[in-house]
Every structure is written in structure tokens, then in C-alpha cells.
C-alpha positions in Angstrom: 2.9 -4.9 -13.7 6.3 -5.3 -11.4 8.3 -6.5 -14.6 7.0 -4.2 -17.0 8.0 -1.2 -14.9 11.3 -2.7 -15.0 12.1 -3.2 -18.6 10.8 0.7 -18.5 7.0 -0.4 -20.0 5.0 2.5 -17.8 1.9 2.3 -19.2 2.3 -1.1 -20.4 2.4 -1.6 -16.1 -0.1 1.1 -15.2 -2.6 -0.8 -17.2 -2.1 -3.7 -15.7 -2.2 -2.3 -11.7 -5.4 -0.6 -13.0 -6.4 -4.3 -14.0 -5.3 -5.5 -10.6 -7.8 -3.1 -8.3 -11.2 -3.4 -10.5 -14.8 -3.4 -9.2 -14.9 -6.9 -8.0 -11.6 -8.2 -9.0 -10.3 -10.4 -5.8 -6.6 -9.4 -4.1 -5.2 -10.2 -1.0 -4.0 -7.2 0.8 -0.8 -8.3 0.2 -1.1 -7.9 -3.1 -2.7 -4.3 -2.7 0.0 -3.5 -0.9 2.1 -4.4 -3.5 0.3 -2.5 -6.1 0.5 1.0 -4.2 4.0 0.1 -4.6 3.9 -0.3 -8.4 2.1 3.5 -9.0 4.9 5.1 -6.5 7.2 3.5 -8.6 5.2 4.5 -11.7 5.0 8.5 -10.0 1.4 7.9 -9.5 1.2 9.1 -5.6 -2.8 9.9 -6.3 -3.3 6.4 -7.8 -1.4 4.8 -4.9 -3.4 7.0 -2.1 -6.6 5.8 -3.5 -5.3 2.1 -3.2 -3.7 2.4 0.4 -7.0 4.1 1.2 -9.1 1.6 0.0 -7.9 -1.4 2.2 -8.9 -2.3 5.5 -7.9 -0.5 8.9 -7.5 -4.4 10.9 -5.3 -6.1 8.0 -2.5 -8.5 8.8 -0.5 -5.6 6.9 -1.8 -2.7 8.4 1.5 -1.3 10.3 2.9 -1.2 6.5 0.2 0.1 4.7 0.0 2.8 7.5 3.7 3.4 7.2 3.5 4.3 3.1 0.5 5.9 3.6 1.8 8.9 5.6 5.6 8.2 3.8 4.1 9.4 0.6 1.9 12.1 2.3 4.7 13.0 3.7 6.4 12.7 0.4 3.7 14.1 -1.4 4.5 17.4 0.6 0.5 16.9 2.2 1.1 18.5 5.3 -2.9 18.9 6.3 -3.5 15.3 5.0 -0.4 14.1 6.7 -1.7 15.3 10.5 -5.2 14.4 8.9 -3.4 10.8 8.5 -1.6 10.5 11.6 -4.7 11.5 13.7 -6.9 9.2 12.1 -4.1 6.3 12.9 -3.9 7.8 16.6 -7.6 7.5 16.9 -7.5 3.3 15.7 -4.3 1.9 17.7 -3.1 4.8 19.7 -2.6 2.6 22.4 0.2 0.7 20.4 3.6 1.6 21.3 4.3 1.3 17.5 2.4 3.4 15.7 2.8 6.0 18.5 6.3 5.7 17.7 5.5 5.6 13.5 3.8 9.0 14.2 6.4 10.8 16.2 9.1 9.4 12.8 7.3 10.6 10.6 6.5 13.8 12.4 10.0 14.5 12.8 10.7 13.7 9.0 7.8 16.1 8.9 10.4 18.7 11.2 7.7 18.6 13.1 9.5 18.0 16.3 6.9 19.5 18.9 4.4 16.8 17.7 7.4 14.1 17.1 8.2 14.5 21.2 5.2 13.7 22.0 4.6 11.0 20.6 7.6 8.7 21.2 6.5 10.5 25.2 3.6 8.9 24.8 5.0 5.4 23.6 7.4 6.0 27.1 4.3 6.2 29.0 2.5 2.8 27.2 5.8 0.5 27.7 8.6 3.0 29.2 11.5 -0.1 28.8 10.1 -0.5 24.4 13.4 -0.2 23.3 12.3 1.8 19.9 10.9 4.0 21.5 14.3 4.7 24.2 16.3 4.9 20.6 13.6 7.3 18.7 13.4 10.0 21.9 17.3 9.6 21.8 17.6 11.0 17.9 15.2 13.6 18.9 17.0 15.2 21.3 19.8 14.3 18.9 18.5 15.9 15.7 17.8 19.1 17.7 21.6 19.3 18.8 21.3 18.4 22.7 23.1 14.8 22.1 23.8 15.2 26.2 20.3 14.7 26.7 20.3 11.4 24.3 22.0 9.9 26.1 20.1 8.7 29.7 17.6 7.1 26.3 20.4 5.0 24.9 22.1 4.4 28.1 19.2 2.9 28.5 18.5 0.3 25.8 22.1 -0.8 26.0 21.3 -2.1 29.6 19.3 -4.2 28.0 20.7 -4.8 24.5 24.3 -4.4 24.9 25.2 -5.4 21.5 22.2 -2.7 20.0 23.8 -1.3 17.0 21.9 2.1 16.5 22.5 3.0 20.4 25.8 2.3 20.2 26.3 4.7 16.8 24.1 7.1 18.9 26.9 7.0 21.7 29.7 8.1 19.6 27.9 11.1 18.6 27.2 12.3 22.2 30.4 11.4 23.1 31.6 13.6 19.6 29.2 16.6 20.9 31.7 16.6 23.9 35.2 16.3 22.2 35.7 12.7 23.5 37.5 10.7 21.2 39.0 8.5 23.0 35.0 7.4 23.8 33.7 8.2 20.3 36.6 5.6 19.0 35.5 3.2 21.7 32.0 2.9 20.9 32.8 2.9 17.0 35.9 0.1 17.9 32.9 -1.8 20.1 29.9 -0.9 16.9 31.9 -2.5 14.7 33.3 -5.8 16.7 29.8 -6.5 18.4 28.7 -6.0 13.8 31.1 -7.3 11.4 28.9 -7.5 8.6 27.4 -3.7 9.4 28.4 -1.5 6.6 27.1 1.7 8.8 30.0 0.4 11.9 32.9 -0.1 9.7 32.4 3.6 7.2 31.6 5.2 10.7 34.6 4.2 12.3 37.3 4.9 9.3 35.6 7.8 9.1 36.6 8.6 12.4 40.2 7.2 11.5 40.3 9.2 8.5 39.9 12.3 10.5 42.1 11.6 12.9 44.9 11.6 10.4 45.0 8.1 11.5 45.4 7.0 7.8 46.8 2.8 8.5 43.9 2.4 10.8 40.9 3.9 8.6 42.8 1.7 5.7 43.0 -1.5 8.0 38.8 -1.1 8.4 
């Protein structure tokens, strides 16, 4: 099926995918994920959802399944189903910060900031030092144009993980909101130094220098 999609033969690909999911066919949960992804690549959103919903909740790939399911509903724009599926996930695994962060991130992407905040706050209540929860909470404040409110969360991450790329880059955003260009540069230089292979860090530092008319420095980056 994947080979047919890659070669542009959509009809043949769909035939293979349908064959893989026929009743009575033995198929691993990992293969089910691949079939769902194949349907998404072919533009068959409803069929992808059908495969994902048929997968067992307790499988080894339940997080990947839940992620793909929510993102597919988000892409489809089915708000009612998105909320309903999110609640189903929380009823099953709401005591796990990773599930709270998944649902919160999808809510944030859907523009439901209050619901996203509730999920990230609950994740932090469950695990106050959880790095991803702290980062997600900070990113939410930045998205709400409240960078100063993001800073305490980012500092907690960096106190535990000084080389965390996401937190360091976000601190540059916070400094930029304060018009503190020196601190912006310091954070971006540190991000690039800690992660020399990061295209994101290189691009951000180069863009900063270009904005400051430091063309030579931008070229050196």
C-alpha cells in the first residue's frame, strides 16, 4: 500500500489497505497505525478514523493511536467529536500527565485556550516537575501574548535541564517581549552552542542578527 501511494497509484493503494483490514485478517497494532496513516495520505480521513477507533485502548501504541486520532479530528474540523474523543482519553488515562499534555496541546491547536490551560494545570498537579507540562504551560502563555507569565515555568525547566532547547528558545521570546536584545542574543547563542546541529537555533540566531543589521554575524551563523 505504501509503495503504491509513493508511486501515485491511489486506487491500488486503497485496495491493499482495504485488504489489510478485512474481517478475520490478523494484523498487529503497529500495522493498524500504518494502515490508518496510509488512508490519511490518500485523503481518506473517515476510513483512517474507522481503523484508529477499532484499535484496542490498552495496546502498546495507544499514545500514538490517540495522537493520530485527535490530530485527524482536528484536521477534519469536527469539534464535537474532538471534544468527545478527548474526554474518552481522559476517562481512560487522565491520571497520566502525558495524556493531559496530549489533550491540552490539541485543545490549544484548536484555539480552545481555557480548556488547554485546564489540562496543562492538571498535568502539573499530577507531576509538578514534569518538563513537558512546564514547557506546554509556558508555550500557552506565549501564545496568549503573556510572555512574562511563561518565564517562571521556563526557569523551572532550565534549573533541571540547563540545555533544554525549547525552553532556551522560549526564554529568548520572553526577553524579546521586554525589548531586552542583549538577553535575546544571549539565549540564542546559548541555544546554538548547546545544540550546534539544530537548524531551529541557527535560523533564529541568524534572523536576530539580520534584524539588528549585523549581516556579518548572520553570515557566520
